[in-house]
C-alpha positions as CSV (number, residue, x, y, z in Angstrom):
1,M,104.3,98.9,128.9
2,R,107.0,98.6,126.2
3,L,106.6,100.2,122.8
4,P,106.3,97.6,120.0
5,T,109.5,96.9,118.0
6,W,107.8,97.5,114.7
7,Y,107.9,101.3,115.2
8,A,111.4,101.5,113.8
9,V,109.9,100.6,110.3
10,L,108.3,104.0,110.2
11,R,110.3,106.7,108.4
12,M,110.3,109.7,110.7
13,T,112.3,112.8,110.0
14,I,112.9,115.3,112.9
15,L,113.6,118.9,112.0
16,S,115.2,121.1,114.7
17,T,114.4,124.8,114.1
18,C,116.5,126.9,116.4
19,A,115.3,130.3,115.4
20,V,112.0,131.8,114.2
21,K,113.8,133.1,111.1
22,S,114.4,129.6,109.8
23,V,112.2,128.4,107.0
24,P,110.9,124.9,107.7
25,E,109.3,124.6,104.3
26,D,112.7,124.7,102.7
27,D,114.1,122.1,105.0
28,I,111.1,119.9,104.2
29,K,111.7,120.2,100.5
30,I,115.4,119.4,101.0
31,I,114.5,116.2,102.9
32,H,111.9,115.2,100.3
33,N,114.5,115.7,97.5
34,E,117.1,113.6,99.3
35,L,114.6,110.8,99.7
36,I,113.6,111.0,96.1
37,L,117.2,111.0,94.9
38,A,118.0,108.0,97.0
39,D,115.1,106.1,95.5
40,L,116.0,107.3,92.0
41,E,119.5,105.8,92.4
42,T,118.0,102.4,93.5
43,V,115.5,102.4,90.6
44,E,118.0,103.3,88.0
45,R,120.3,100.4,89.1
46,R,117.4,98.0,89.0
47,R,116.3,99.3,85.6
48,E,119.8,98.8,84.1
49,R,120.0,95.3,85.5
50,A,116.5,94.5,84.0
51,L,117.6,95.9,80.6
52,K,120.7,93.6,80.6
53,L,118.5,90.6,81.4
54,S,115.7,91.6,79.0
55,K,117.1,89.9,75.9
56,G,114.8,87.1,75.2
57,N,113.1,87.6,78.6
58,K,109.7,89.3,78.3
59,D,109.2,89.6,82.1
60,Q,112.5,91.5,82.5
61,L,111.6,93.7,79.5
62,K,108.3,94.6,81.2
63,N,110.1,95.3,84.5
64,A,112.5,97.7,82.7
65,E,109.6,99.5,81.2
66,I,107.8,100.0,84.5
67,L,111.1,101.0,86.2
68,Q,111.6,103.6,83.5
69,K,108.1,105.0,84.2
70,L,108.9,105.0,87.9
71,S,112.2,106.8,87.3
72,D,110.3,109.5,85.3
73,H,107.8,109.8,88.2
74,L,110.6,110.3,90.7
75,Q,112.4,112.8,88.5
76,E,109.2,114.9,88.3
77,G,109.3,115.1,92.1
78,G,106.7,112.3,92.8
79,F,106.9,109.8,95.7
80,V,106.8,106.1,95.1
81,S,103.6,106.0,97.2
82,G,101.8,107.9,94.5
83,F,103.0,105.7,91.6
84,E,100.5,103.2,90.2
85,Y,101.7,99.8,89.0
86,D,100.4,96.3,88.3
87,E,100.1,93.8,91.2
88,D,102.6,91.5,89.4
89,F,105.3,94.2,90.0
90,Q,104.7,94.1,93.8
91,P,107.6,91.6,94.5
92,E,110.0,93.8,92.7
93,M,108.8,96.9,94.7
94,R,109.2,95.0,98.0
95,E,112.8,94.0,97.1
96,M,113.8,97.6,96.4
97,N,112.5,98.8,99.8
98,L,112.1,102.3,98.5
99,L,112.1,105.2,101.0
100,T,109.3,107.3,99.5
101,A,107.0,104.2,99.4
102,K,106.9,104.3,103.3
103,P,104.6,106.4,105.4
104,F,106.4,109.2,107.3
105,F,105.7,112.4,109.1
106,I,107.8,115.4,110.2
107,I,108.2,116.6,113.7
108,M,109.2,120.3,114.2
109,N,110.9,121.5,117.4
110,V,109.8,125.2,117.7
111,S,109.6,127.8,120.4
112,E,106.4,128.6,122.2
113,D,106.3,132.0,120.6
114,E,106.6,130.5,117.1
115,L,104.0,127.9,117.9
116,M,101.4,130.6,118.6
117,S,102.3,132.7,115.6
118,E,100.4,132.4,112.3
119,T,103.3,131.6,110.1
120,A,103.0,129.5,107.0
121,H,104.6,126.4,108.5
122,T,102.4,126.5,111.6
123,R,99.4,126.3,109.4
124,T,100.7,123.4,107.2
125,V,102.6,121.3,109.7
126,Q,101.1,119.8,112.9
127,Q,103.4,120.6,115.8
128,I,103.9,119.1,119.3
129,R,105.1,121.3,122.2
130,T,108.3,119.9,123.7
131,K,109.5,122.7,126.0
132,T,108.0,121.2,129.1
133,R,108.1,117.5,128.2
134,T,110.7,116.7,130.9
135,E,108.7,118.3,133.6
136,I,105.5,116.6,132.3
137,A,107.2,113.2,132.2
138,D,108.2,113.5,135.9
139,M,104.7,114.4,137.1
140,P,102.3,112.0,138.8
141,N,99.6,111.0,136.3
142,D,96.8,113.1,137.9
143,E,98.9,116.2,138.0
144,R,100.1,115.6,134.4
145,V,96.5,115.5,133.1
146,S,95.6,118.7,135.0
147,F,98.8,120.5,133.8
148,L,98.2,119.5,130.2
149,K,94.6,120.6,130.3
150,D,95.7,124.0,131.7
151,L,98.1,124.4,128.7
152,G,95.5,123.4,126.2
153,I,97.4,120.2,125.2
154,P,95.2,117.1,124.8
155,E,98.1,114.7,125.4
156,P,101.9,114.5,125.9
157,G,104.0,114.9,122.7
158,L,105.3,111.3,122.8
159,S,101.8,109.9,123.0
160,A,100.7,112.0,120.0
161,I,103.7,110.7,118.0
162,V,103.0,107.1,118.9
163,R,99.3,107.6,118.0
164,E,100.1,109.1,114.7
165,S,102.6,106.3,113.9
166,Y,99.9,103.7,114.6
167,R,97.5,105.6,112.3
168,L,99.9,105.9,109.4
169,L,100.8,102.2,109.7
170,D,97.2,101.1,110.1
171,Q,97.9,99.3,113.4
172,I,95.9,98.7,116.5
173,T,96.9,97.3,119.9
174,F,95.4,94.3,121.7
175,F,96.5,92.7,125.0
176,T,97.0,89.4,126.6
177,A,96.8,89.3,130.4
178,G,98.1,86.6,132.8
179,K,99.0,86.3,136.5
180,K,102.6,87.3,135.9
181,E,102.4,89.9,133.1
182,I,100.3,91.9,130.7
183,H,101.6,92.1,127.2
184,A,100.7,94.5,124.4
185,W,100.7,93.3,120.8
186,N,100.2,95.2,117.6
187,V,98.2,93.9,114.6
188,K,96.9,95.5,111.4
189,K,93.5,97.1,111.7
190,N,90.6,94.8,110.7
191,S,92.6,91.7,111.5
192,R,90.5,88.6,112.6
193,C,91.1,86.7,115.8
194,P,93.4,84.0,114.3
195,Q,95.6,86.6,112.7
196,A,96.0,88.3,116.1
197,A,96.8,85.0,117.7
198,G,99.5,84.5,115.1
199,K,101.2,87.6,116.3
200,I,101.8,85.8,119.6
201,H,102.8,82.4,118.1
202,S,102.2,80.6,114.8
203,D,100.8,77.6,116.6
204,M,98.1,79.7,118.2
205,E,96.9,80.8,114.7
206,R,97.1,77.3,113.3
207,G,95.2,75.7,116.1
208,F,92.9,78.6,117.0
209,I,89.5,77.6,118.5
210,R,88.0,80.6,120.2
211,A,88.9,83.7,122.3
212,E,87.5,85.1,125.5
213,I,87.5,88.9,125.0
214,Y,86.8,92.0,127.0
215,A,87.7,95.6,126.5
216,Y,90.5,97.5,128.3
217,S,88.0,100.3,128.9
218,D,85.7,97.9,130.8
219,I,88.4,96.6,133.1
220,D,89.7,100.1,133.7
221,R,86.2,101.2,134.7
222,L,85.2,98.1,136.7
223,G,88.5,97.3,138.3
224,S,88.9,93.6,137.9
225,E,88.3,90.7,135.5
226,N,85.7,89.2,137.9
227,A,83.8,92.5,137.9
228,V,83.9,92.5,134.0
229,K,82.5,88.9,134.0
230,E,79.8,89.9,136.5
231,A,78.8,92.8,134.4
232,G,78.4,90.6,131.4
233,K,81.2,92.4,129.5
234,L,83.3,89.2,128.8
235,R,82.3,87.4,125.6
236,V,83.4,84.4,123.5
237,E,84.3,85.1,119.8
238,G,85.3,82.8,117.0
239,K,87.5,82.9,113.9
240,E,85.5,85.7,112.1
241,Y,85.7,88.2,114.9
242,I,87.6,91.4,114.0
243,V,89.9,92.4,116.8
244,Q,89.3,96.0,118.1
245,D,91.8,98.4,119.5
246,G,92.1,97.8,123.2
247,D,90.7,94.3,123.3
248,I,92.1,91.9,125.9
249,L,92.2,88.3,124.5
250,N,92.4,85.0,126.2
251,I,93.1,82.7,123.3
252,R,92.1,79.0,123.2
253,F,93.9,76.8,120.7
254,N,94.9,73.2,120.1
255,V,97.7,71.8,117.9
């Protein structure tokens, strides 16, 4: 299964800590400051342009005022994600594509000894063990599960990263299955069936009629689509159905 292409939108910063003596909190602060300074430069350019256009233009004058408040917010060390503004200013914010408006998390590469120690950063930053990831990746699935369990690791590091990425971006995965291929699609959580269909093709959203749906967990447990049908786990849903993570959809449409 391929990872969805949207994952590149997520701002992820990877810190490599080569020695226990390093201070990750300082590195994190440096990265935060660099992101803030980059956004501040963008906001200041946009504010200066708005001021030049504000003569006789009330909308530009209002934008300049909001941008000044945003600039102050950034200079105080705040992220754009924590800045409140009117919905009318949303198009301006989208155009600026500011870094600290995006969700992000930090991955720390640390030694096993440091992972087990009670340092400040091990208490404040969730860490993922990477020392044995190559060996784990090469193992058969049943051996991998047993090996991770023995280490006290609930899942491989990459899986944890993908899962956290989905959570931050408020995304879920649904599937379409045919004779030739099974395809995974991402959609925003709480999306309805037509919106999910639109992820596949705009015609499918426009001409959506209904969807035959069953859960991945059911086919994984029962072994086949026929067995799912016989167990009464396949159902027909309409436009108001909210797609769930792991749903398998067979979409009916007409255009």
